N, C-alpha and C positions, 0 to 999 in steps of 0.2 A: 330360393331349390330346396323347393319344396320336402321336407322330411329330413333340412338340415343337418343336425345336433353338434352341439358343443365337441363330445368327442370326434368326429367325421375328419375333425380338420388333423386332432392329430393320427388317424388312419388309415390316413388320404401320405401321408409318408415313411409311411411304416412298410418294412419286407414281412416274412414271415420267415424267416431267419433270425430278424432284431427281434419278432416279436417273443418265438424263444427261445430265444435269452433271457430275453428280462423273462421272461416265465418259470425262470430255469435257474436264478440268479432269485428269484421271491417264496420260489422254494429251500431252493439253500443254505440262502442266507448270507453271503454272502461272494466275487466274484471268481475266488479260487474257488469255490465249491462246482459255481460253476463249470468254471472251465476245464472241472474231474470228470460231469458227469458229462460234458459233451465233447471230450475230446477233444478240450484244445488248448490255447499258451495262452494263460489270464492278460498278459497286454493284448490279445486283441478280442477281449470279453469288456476286458476295458476303456480300447478304444472304438469298440464300437459302444457302449453307453454313450460314454461322450457328445457321439458325435449324431450321435438322437439328441442330446437333452440340444442342444447345441441348436441343432434344424430347426425343433420344435419351441423353444427358448422358456424353457421348465422343468425344472428340474427332477425324476424323474427318482433318486435314490436318495435318503439317508444315510448319511458316510459315520461314523464309527471306530476309526478305526481299521479291523479285514473285517468286521460284518457291517451290512448293510437293511435296510426298513424302505420301505419301498415308504413318499412321499403320498398323502391323497395324491393329484396329479396322478400318479407312480400306480394308486392302487383304478385308476379311474380306467385309466390306456388297458391294465392289464385285464379289467374283468372283461370290457369291450374285446380283445383280443384271442381272447380262450375263445369265444365265441369262431371267432378266425380261424386256428387253429385245428382245432375239428372240424367245421365248414371241411376247410383244405384237407382234409386228411383220408376226411371223409369223399370227395368226392375223388380225390387218389387213388384210392380202394377200390370205388367202383369202374372207372377210369380202365384197371388193367382186371380185374373182374369181368367188365366185357372184353377183351381182347382174347383170356382164351376159359374163364370160368371157375382156374386156381387164383385165391389172393396171392400174392406178391411174400406178403407176410404174412404170419399165425403167430399172436403169443399167445399163448397158455396159462392163468394165475394158477395161483392151487397156494394153501394156505402152511404157513411155515412147522407145523403140523404136521403136514404128511413129507413123506421125499420122493422129490423124480425120481427117482431110482426107479420105486414103481413101475415108472408107465414107459421103462424101455423098451419090451413087445412092442409093447406100440406105434409106440418112434419107427421101431425100427420096419412097419408093418405098415408107418405110411413114407416112408420111405420107398419104396418100394411103388409106393404108386403117383408121387407126386413129388420128385423131386430137384423141383424147382425152387418148391416152395421153402422158403427158410422159415421154421420152424425157434421161437424164441420160447423162454420157457421167465416168468417171472416167480416169485415167492413173494408174496406177500402177506399181514396180518394183519387176525378177525375185524376190524371192518374197513379196512384197505384191500382184499380182493374186490369185498365188494365195490369198494372206489374203482382201482382199474379195470369193472370193465364198465362200470357208469359211463367217468372218465373217458372210454376211448382206449387205453394204455395195452390192458389185455381184447383179446377172440371172447377165448370161451376160462369161464370157470371148472377145473377139475379140483370139490374139494377149497367151496369155501365157508367156514363154520355160520353156523346160526341164520336166521334168519335176515330174507338182503332187506335192503332198506325200502321204506313207502313211497308207494308216485309210480310202482312198477318199470315198464320200459323195459321188461325181459323177461324169461320163461328158467324156470328152476323146478329141476326136481333134485328129489331127498336119490344120496349115492351111497352111504355108511353113518352110522355110530360109533361115537368113539366114548369109552365112560373114561373116568380121572381117579386120580390116588391121591390120597397128599399121602408127600414121602417126607422123613428128616434126613439126610447121611449120621453115619452111626454116631458120630461125633460131638452133635448137635444138639444142646441144651433140652428139645421136646423132646428125646426118643427117647432120656432119661424116666422121661410121667407114664405116671400105667391107666388115664386115663384118656376118653376123648375129652382130643381140645376142645374148647372155647374162645371165646373173643379174647379176656383174660389173661389168657395163658397166649393166647399168639403175639397179643401186640404190648410186650415189650422185647420180639424177635425180628428180623429183617425179614419181610417178605417179599420173592424175588416175582415181580415183572416182566412184563412183553408188552412194549410197547405199540401201541396200536398205529400201523404205518399211513392210513388214513393221509387223503391229504384235503378233496374236495369234502367230503362224509363226517360226521360230525364223530369225533375218536371213544372208543372204549375206554371205561375203564369196570375189571372184573376183579369182584372180590378183595378191594382196598379194605382195613379201615377204619377211620375218624384215624389223622394224629398216628396213622402204622408211617414204621421206618418199611423204604425201598431201596431197592437197583433196579431199575429198569434196564432191562436187556434188545435187541434189536426184534429177536426171535427165539421160536419154541427150545431150537438143538444148545444154542447160550444156558438158559435157563436151566434143563438139564445137565447141562453141564455142572454149572454156577451152584444147585441143589450137590449132584455128588459132591462136589467138595466140599459143602459143607455151611457157602457163603450165605444160607437164608432156607424159607420150605415156604413150598409152596403147592400146587396141583401138580397133577402133571399126564400124557396119555395112558393109560393103563398097556396101552402097546409098548409103551417107553417105559414105565416104572419097572413091569413086571420082573424082567429078561435084569435088571436092576438089585433088586428085591436076591434074589435068587441066587447073584452072584457078592452076593453082600454088603455092595457099595449103596442101599436106601436103604431105611426104615420103614416102612410103610406106618402107620396113625389114625385111629380114630375120632371127627371128627365132631362134631357136634349140625355142625352146616353141611355136610359135604356137596360137591359140585353136582348136577345132574349132568344129565350124558349130553353129550349135543351134532347133533347132528348134522352134518355135511352136505352141500349142493354141488349138481355140475347143472350149469348158469352162461346163459349167450342171453344177446341183444334179441328183443324180437324182430321180425321184416326183415334181419337180417340169413338170410339165405344161398352164402357164398360153398363152392366144393369140397371147399377143405372144411368150414366149419361144419356140413351136411355128416362129411364123414364120420371128425371125430365122437360129433355126438352119437350116430347111431355107431361110433368102436366103443368111445363108456358103455351106452347102455348093454352090447351084448357079451365087455372083457372083462367089467365089476373090479374093476382098477383095483378100490378101494382099499380093497385087502394088504394091495403087494404095497400103498402109498404108506400105510398103518403102519409102521416095522422100528424095528428097534432100533437109535442112532447106532449103535458099535455094530449091529450087525450089519447097517447097508455100508458103513463106513467103505 
């Protein structure tokens, strides 16, 4: 057969559901983690994988107790399979849009620095014109926002931090800028120093960092010294809470830090190397024109949501 590849023998035996299960296991690192994300019982996940391995006559995962890793055959299968998953999702979206012009599902992604509560008036206005579209809000960190857009896990970014990745395929417009403040709890040892902090001052203590949630794009590491002790957390809200508790130091968005400083929960410290301001973007994949996407782009351009989203987390709670 012309153009027949080794991988095609695998793909002929696969369903999209099986591909999704394999992809989820690979990302979560265990059958139990995949079951939790997919809202299925672990025995179903295990049975699907075992049957697929029997049908294909290859081992897809190496088992190390509860943890699993892809074998070379599994890696080859998943590489091809992810193209099929994206293509199937694309086709499903296009078919649904042809019927009504409105997307059945619409996902908005944002960085964990921003509060989704700031979109309340926009969400209410959207439901007045499109209550049949299921809306999802997705929180990511650092490069994970761009990753989610390019990997088609979200349809629009409202507040993606920093410039997007090279290669294009998307349109981006700046919607706001955030300044950052270096802050520690009043009882942290760095609070007692009366000079601008340099690398030598910071190295003996623990930095609190936000883990990049990117799955496909390379993860970003921001402001970590070589040999620095770190406590990695999943989002900016957790970082903020841990710094207030004195578990470590780091930069916080000014809109979050100033109220905490005024309440006496944090102390601002000058540093020799301050963090530059961060620009946040509205972004979407090029050449897409669903009615929900068009509505949200127009709304975000006119309603200026950034100031509402960049709020003190205690005020937003």
